[in-house]
C-alpha positions in Angstrom: 86.0 110.9 61.5 83.1 112.6 63.1 82.7 113.7 66.7 80.8 110.6 67.8 83.4 108.3 66.3 86.2 110.2 68.1 84.3 110.1 71.4 83.6 106.4 71.0 87.3 105.7 70.3 88.3 107.8 73.3 85.9 105.9 75.5 87.2 102.6 74.3 90.8 103.6 75.2 89.8 104.9 78.6 87.9 101.7 79.5 90.9 99.6 78.6 93.0 101.8 80.9 90.4 101.6 83.7 90.1 97.8 83.4 93.9 97.3 83.4 95.1 97.3 87.0 98.5 98.7 87.5 100.0 98.6 90.9 102.5 101.3 90.2 99.9 103.7 88.7 99.8 107.0 90.4 96.5 108.0 92.0 96.6 111.2 89.9 96.6 109.1 86.7 93.7 107.1 87.9 91.8 110.2 88.9 92.5 111.7 85.5 91.1 108.5 83.8 87.9 108.9 85.9 87.6 112.6 85.1 88.0 111.9 81.4 85.3 109.2 81.6 83.0 111.6 83.6 83.6 114.3 80.9 82.5 111.8 78.2 79.5 110.8 80.3 78.4 114.5 80.2 78.5 114.9 76.5 75.6 115.2 74.2 76.0 111.6 72.9 76.7 110.1 76.3 73.7 107.7 76.4 74.7 106.3 73.0 78.4 106.1 73.9 77.9 104.3 77.2 75.2 102.0 76.0 76.2 98.4 76.4 79.6 99.3 77.8 80.8 97.6 81.0 81.8 100.6 83.0 80.1 99.9 86.3 82.1 96.7 87.2 85.7 98.2 86.7 84.5 101.4 88.3 83.2 99.6 91.5 86.5 97.7 91.6 88.4 101.0 91.5 86.2 102.5 94.1 86.5 99.6 96.5 90.2 99.2 96.0 90.9 102.9 96.6 88.7 103.6 99.6 91.2 105.8 101.3 91.6 108.1 98.3 89.2 111.1 98.6 89.9 112.1 95.0 89.2 108.7 93.6 86.0 108.4 95.6 84.7 111.9 94.6 85.3 111.6 90.9 84.4 107.9 90.8 81.1 108.4 92.7 80.3 111.4 90.4 80.8 109.1 87.4 78.6 106.4 88.9 75.8 109.0 89.5 76.2 110.2 85.9 76.0 106.5 84.7 72.7 106.1 86.7 71.4 109.1 84.8 72.4 108.2 81.3 72.2 104.4 81.5 69.0 103.4 83.4 70.1 99.8 83.6 73.3 100.6 85.6 71.6 100.1 88.9 70.1 96.8 87.8 73.5 95.7 86.6 75.1 96.6 89.9 72.5 94.8 92.0 72.5 91.5 90.1 74.6 88.7 91.4 78.0 88.1 90.0 77.3 85.5 87.4 80.7 84.5 86.0 83.7 83.3 87.8 85.7 85.8 85.7 83.9 88.6 87.6 84.9 87.0 90.9 88.5 87.0 89.8 88.3 90.7 88.8 87.0 91.5 92.3 89.8 89.5 93.8 87.5 87.0 95.5 88.9 83.5 95.5 
């Protein structure tokens, strides 16, 4: 397995962990997930790795549901800025209206 494949597999696992809300999850664990994603977003192959990956939606959910955590905000916003850099369509994706009811459920809007 070459480096890109390992990085892609690692990204896939981290995204599953980020998208799976766990009420009993320690903030330190969540911050570590965000740090690991940020680390991947800074690799040589970041643009390829994150291309067509839905990172922005679960990231914004994490940021909005952990407003009082300085650590989550710092690392999460750093990741978001890095996504703007490597994935030019991130801003467009964030500003488009929520299209699927599934997304409303993710955000907890009923």
